Structure formats: structure tokens, C-alpha cells
MARBA-3410 file (N, C-alpha, C, O; in Angstrom, 1 decimal):
92
6.9,-12.7,18.5,6.9,-11.6,17.4,6.3,-12.2,16.2,6.6,-13.4,15.9 ~ 5.6,-11.4,15.4,5.1,-11.9,14.1,5.2,-10.8,13.1,5.5,-9.6,13.4 ~ 5.0,-11.2,11.9,5.1,-10.2,10.8,3.7,-9.7,10.4,2.8,-10.5,10.3 ~ 3.6,-8.4,10.2,2.4,-7.8,9.8,2.6,-7.4,8.3,3.6,-6.7,8.0 ~ 1.7,-7.7,7.5,1.8,-7.4,6.1,1.0,-6.1,5.8,-0.1,-6.0,6.2
1.7,-5.2,5.1,1.0,-4.0,4.6,0.7,-4.2,3.2,1.6,-4.3,2.3 ~ -0.6,-4.2,2.9,-1.0,-4.5,1.5,-1.8,-3.3,0.9,-2.4,-2.5,1.7 ~ -1.9,-3.2,-0.4,-2.7,-2.1,-1.0,-4.2,-2.4,-0.8,-4.7,-3.5,-1.2 ~ -4.9,-1.5,-0.1,-6.3,-1.8,0.2,-7.2,-1.5,-1.0,-6.8,-0.9,-2.0 ~ -8.5,-1.9,-0.9,-9.5,-1.6,-1.9,-9.6,0.0,-2.0,-9.5,0.7,-1.0
-9.8,0.5,-3.2,-10.0,1.9,-3.4,-11.5,2.1,-3.3,-12.3,1.4,-3.9 ~ -12.0,3.2,-2.6,-13.4,3.5,-2.5,-13.9,3.7,-3.9,-13.3,4.5,-4.7 ~ -15.0,3.1,-4.3,-15.6,3.3,-5.6,-15.0,2.5,-6.7,-15.5,2.7,-7.9 ~ -14.1,1.7,-6.5,-13.4,0.9,-7.5,-13.7,-0.6,-7.5,-13.0,-1.4,-8.0 ~ -14.7,-1.0,-6.8,-15.0,-2.4,-6.7,-15.6,-2.9,-8.0,-15.4,-4.1,-8.3
-16.2,-2.1,-8.8,-16.7,-2.4,-10.1,-16.2,-1.4,-11.1,-15.8,-0.3,-10.7 ~ -16.2,-1.8,-12.4,-15.7,-0.9,-13.4,-16.5,0.5,-13.3,-17.7,0.5,-13.4 ~ -15.8,1.6,-13.1,-16.5,2.8,-12.9,-15.9,4.0,-13.7,-16.4,5.1,-13.7 ~ -14.8,3.8,-14.4,-14.2,4.8,-15.1,-13.2,5.7,-14.3,-12.5,6.5,-14.9 ~ -13.2,5.5,-13.0,-12.2,6.3,-12.2,-10.9,5.6,-12.0,-9.9,6.2,-11.6
-10.8,4.3,-12.4,-9.6,3.5,-12.2,-9.2,2.8,-13.5,-10.1,2.3,-14.2 ~ -7.9,2.7,-13.7,-7.4,1.9,-14.9,-7.5,0.5,-14.4,-7.2,0.1,-13.3 ~ -8.0,-0.4,-15.4,-8.1,-1.8,-15.0,-7.3,-2.6,-16.0,-7.2,-2.2,-17.2 ~ -6.7,-3.7,-15.5,-6.0,-4.6,-16.4,-6.5,-6.0,-16.1,-6.3,-6.5,-15.0 ~ -7.3,-6.5,-17.1,-7.9,-7.8,-16.9,-8.8,-7.8,-15.6,-8.8,-8.7,-14.8
-9.6,-6.7,-15.4,-10.5,-6.6,-14.3,-9.9,-6.3,-13.0,-10.6,-6.3,-12.0 ~ -8.6,-6.1,-12.9,-7.9,-5.7,-11.7,-7.6,-4.2,-11.7,-7.2,-3.7,-12.8 ~ -7.8,-3.6,-10.6,-7.5,-2.1,-10.5,-6.0,-2.0,-10.5,-5.3,-2.6,-9.8 ~ -5.5,-1.1,-11.4,-4.0,-0.8,-11.5,-3.7,0.4,-10.6,-4.4,1.5,-10.8 ~ -2.8,0.3,-9.7,-2.3,1.5,-8.9,-0.8,1.6,-9.1,-0.1,0.7,-9.5
-0.4,2.8,-8.8,1.0,3.2,-8.9,1.5,3.7,-7.5,0.8,4.4,-6.9 ~ 2.7,3.2,-7.1,3.3,3.7,-5.9,3.9,5.1,-6.2,4.7,5.2,-7.0 ~ 3.4,6.1,-5.4,3.9,7.4,-5.7,4.7,8.0,-4.6,5.5,8.9,-4.8 ~ 4.7,7.4,-3.4,5.5,7.8,-2.3,5.6,6.7,-1.3,4.6,6.0,-1.0 ~ 6.8,6.5,-0.7,7.1,5.6,0.4,7.7,6.4,1.5,8.7,7.0,1.3
7.1,6.4,2.6,7.5,7.3,3.7,8.2,6.5,4.8,8.6,7.1,5.8 ~ 8.4,5.2,4.7,9.2,4.4,5.7,10.3,3.7,5.0,10.3,3.6,3.8 ~ 11.2,3.3,5.8,12.4,2.4,5.3,12.6,1.3,6.3,12.2,1.5,7.5 ~ 13.3,0.3,5.9,13.6,-0.8,6.8,14.3,-0.2,8.1,15.3,0.6,8.0 ~ 13.9,-0.7,9.2,14.5,-0.2,10.5,13.7,0.9,11.2,13.9,1.1,12.4
12.8,1.5,10.4,11.9,2.5,11.1,10.9,1.9,12.0,10.4,0.8,11.7 ~ 10.7,2.5,13.1,9.6,2.1,14.1,8.3,2.8,13.6,8.3,4.1,13.4 ~ 7.2,2.1,13.6,6.0,2.7,13.2,4.9,2.3,14.2,5.0,1.3,14.9 ~ 3.9,3.1,14.3,2.7,2.9,15.1,1.5,2.6,14.2,1.5,2.9,13.1 ~ 0.5,1.9,14.8,-0.7,1.6,14.0,-1.2,2.9,13.4,-1.3,3.9,14.1
-1.7,2.8,12.2,-2.3,3.9,11.4,-1.3,4.9,10.9,-1.7,5.9,10.4 ~ 0.0,4.7,11.2,1.0,5.7,10.7,1.1,5.5,9.1,1.0,4.4,8.7 ~ 1.2,6.6,8.4,1.4,6.5,7.0,2.6,5.7,6.6,3.7,6.0,7.0 ~ 2.4,4.8,5.7,3.5,4.0,5.1,3.8,4.3,3.7,5.0,4.5,3.3 ~ 2.7,4.5,2.9,2.9,4.8,1.5,1.7,5.5,0.9,0.6,5.5,1.5
1.9,6.1,-0.3,0.8,6.7,-1.0,0.7,6.0,-2.4,1.8,5.8,-3.0 ~ -0.5,5.6,-2.8,-0.7,4.9,-4.1,-1.8,5.7,-4.8,-2.6,6.3,-4.2 ~ -1.8,5.6,-6.1,-2.8,6.3,-6.9,-3.3,5.5,-8.1,-2.5,4.7,-8.6 ~ -4.5,5.8,-8.5,-5.0,5.4,-9.8,-5.0,6.6,-10.7,-4.3,7.6,-10.4 ~ -5.7,6.5,-11.8,-5.7,7.7,-12.7,-6.3,8.9,-12.0,-5.9,10.0,-12.3
-7.3,8.7,-11.1,-8.0,9.8,-10.6,-8.1,9.9,-9.1,-8.7,10.8,-8.5 ~ -7.5,8.9,-8.4,-7.6,8.9,-6.9,-6.3,8.6,-6.3,-5.5,7.7,-6.8 ~ -6.0,9.2,-5.2,-4.8,8.9,-4.4,-5.3,8.4,-3.0,-6.2,8.9,-2.5 ~ -4.6,7.4,-2.5,-4.9,6.8,-1.3,-3.7,6.6,-0.4,-2.6,6.2,-0.8 ~ -3.9,7.0,0.9,-2.8,6.8,1.9,-3.0,5.4,2.4,-4.1,4.9,2.7
-1.8,4.7,2.5,-1.8,3.4,3.1,-1.2,3.4,4.4,0.0,3.7,4.6 ~ -2.0,3.1,5.5,-1.4,3.2,6.9,-0.9,1.8,7.3,-1.2,0.8,6.7 ~ -0.1,1.9,8.3,0.4,0.6,9.0,-0.8,0.0,9.7,-1.4,0.7,10.5 ~ -1.0,-1.3,9.5,-2.1,-2.0,10.2,-1.8,-2.3,11.6,-2.7,-2.7,12.4 ~ -0.5,-2.1,12.0,-0.1,-2.4,13.4,1.2,-1.8,13.7,1.9,-1.3,12.8
1.6,-1.8,14.9,2.9,-1.2,15.4,4.0,-2.2,15.3,3.8,-3.4,15.3 ~ 5.2,-1.6,15.1,6.4,-2.5,15.1,7.6,-1.8,14.3,7.6,-0.6,14.0 ~ 8.5,-2.7,13.9,9.7,-2.3,13.2,9.6,-2.7,11.7,9.2,-3.8,11.4 ~ 9.8,-1.7,10.8,9.7,-2.0,9.4,10.8,-3.0,9.0,12.0,-2.6,9.1 ~ 10.4,-4.2,8.6,11.4,-5.2,8.3,11.8,-5.2,6.8,13.0,-5.5,6.5
10.8,-4.8,6.0,11.1,-4.9,4.5,10.1,-4.0,3.8,8.9,-3.9,4.2 ~ 10.6,-3.2,2.8,9.8,-2.5,1.9,9.9,-3.2,0.6,11.0,-3.4,0.0 ~ 8.7,-3.6,0.0,8.7,-4.6,-1.1,8.5,-3.9,-2.4,8.5,-4.5,-3.5 ~ 8.3,-2.6,-2.4,8.1,-1.8,-3.7,9.0,-0.6,-3.7,9.6,-0.2,-2.7 ~ 9.0,0.0,-4.9,9.7,1.3,-5.0,8.8,2.3,-5.7,7.8,1.9,-6.3
9.1,3.6,-5.6,8.3,4.6,-6.2,8.2,4.4,-7.7,9.2,4.1,-8.3 ~ 7.0,4.4,-8.3,6.8,4.2,-9.7,6.4,2.8,-10.0,5.9,2.6,-11.2 ~ 6.4,1.9,-9.1,6.0,0.5,-9.3,4.5,0.5,-9.6,3.7,1.2,-9.0 ~ 4.1,-0.4,-10.5,2.7,-0.7,-10.9,2.3,-1.9,-10.0,3.0,-2.9,-9.9 ~ 1.1,-1.8,-9.4,0.7,-2.8,-8.5,-0.8,-3.0,-8.6,-1.5,-2.3,-9.3
-1.3,-3.9,-7.8,-2.8,-4.1,-7.8,-3.3,-4.2,-6.4,-2.5,-4.3,-5.4 ~ -4.6,-4.2,-6.2,-5.2,-4.3,-4.9,-4.8,-5.6,-4.3,-4.8,-6.7,-4.9 ~ -4.4,-5.5,-3.0,-3.9,-6.7,-2.3,-2.5,-7.0,-2.4,-2.0,-7.8,-1.7 ~ -1.7,-6.3,-3.3,-0.3,-6.5,-3.4,0.4,-6.1,-2.1,0.0,-5.1,-1.5 ~ 1.5,-6.7,-1.8,2.3,-6.5,-0.7,3.2,-5.2,-0.9,3.9,-5.1,-1.8
3.1,-4.3,0.1,3.9,-3.1,0.1,5.1,-3.2,1.0,6.2,-2.8,0.7 ~ 4.9,-3.7,2.2,5.9,-3.8,3.2,5.5,-4.9,4.3,4.4,-5.3,4.3 ~ 6.6,-5.2,5.1,6.4,-6.1,6.2,6.9,-5.4,7.5,7.9,-4.7,7.5 ~ 6.1,-5.5,8.5,6.4,-4.9,9.8,6.5,-6.0,10.8,5.6,-6.9,11.0 ~ 7.7,-6.0,11.6,7.8,-7.0,12.6,7.2,-6.4,13.9,7.6,-5.4,14.4
6.1,-7.1,14.4,5.4,-6.6,15.5,6.1,-6.6,16.8,7.0,-7.5,16.9 ~ 5.8,-5.7,17.7,6.4,-5.7,19.0,6.2,-6.9,19.8,6.6,-6.9,21.0
END
């Protein structure tokens, strides 16, 4: 068994300063607006784990693999950046 990390992915159109995303020292700032899993939940690949948003864009964050949610590392309202850890899934 191994751990799968669920991280905030790149937002489409936010690779360079574009006015659609708030930036903090050239990093895109996102906010966690919904978490749909909790520790102990069984998830399948591509199942929705969380929703994050910038000023103008909302993005669904899917599970990159199947397994048991071992840890949720954020709470609703948290400010985060691209690549930050949202959750860990213990793979089957």
C-alpha cells in the first residue's frame, strides 16, 4: 500500500499573469470552497475530492487514484497555492 497525494492542480489560463487569478509573489492564490470527503471515506479514481477557486474560476479537484482517505489537510476557507496538499489517500 502507498499514499496518493491530492494536490491543487494548475488552473487553465493561469500559468502567466492574466488578470483572472489573484497572485501573491507570482503564485496563484486559491481558496478551498468545498471538501466532499472525510478521513475513512472510500474513493475511486477521478471522484470529486474538493472544490477550489480563484477570483473568477472554480475548479473541481478529483482523486488521482482509488483508496481510503487517510487525511484531509485543509479546511473550507483556507488560502492555498498551486501544488499545495489537499488530502492523502491510502491506495488499495
